[in-house]
Residue, then its C-alpha position, 0 to 999 in steps of 0.5 A: x519450393x513447391x510448384x503450384x498446381x493446375x486446378x481441376x474442375x468437374x463441370x456440366x455442359x451440353x452437347x453442342x448438337x442436341x444440348x444432351x448434358x454430360x459431366x467434363x472434368x476440365x483442368x485449367x492453368x493457374x491463369x484461367x486457360x484450359x489445359x485439358x478436359x475429358x468426358x466422364x459421363x457415358x456416351x459423349x466426347x470432347x470436341x477440341x477447342x483451345x478456349x472451352x470445354x465442348x462436348x458432342x454425343x458419340x451418336x452425331x455425325x462428324x458432319x453434324x458436329x462440324x456444323x454445330x461447332x462452327x455455329x458455336x464459334x460464330x456465337x461464341x468465338x471472339x465475342x468475349x464482351x457479348x457474354x459479360x453483357x449477358x450476365 
C-alpha cells in the first residue's frame, strides 16, 4: 500500500516588515497543516510560525522582525473567523 504524501505548494508572500514579495515552497500535510517551508527567492528568510509561512528580508534587524511578527500575530493570530468575513 502506498503511503499518502504531503502536498508541496509554491506561494508568494510579502515580508512581514516591508511587504517585499518572495517565493516560498511550502509543504502541507494531507489535513492542511504546515509541515515546513523555505524561501526560494534571494534576500529573504523564513520567520518561524506553526500555522502559516512567513518571510522577512535578510536586511531587517531582528528587533524589527520581532515587532512586525507581534503586530502580525495580533491581526491574524487566533482570529480565523475575521479572515473568512473578509473574503
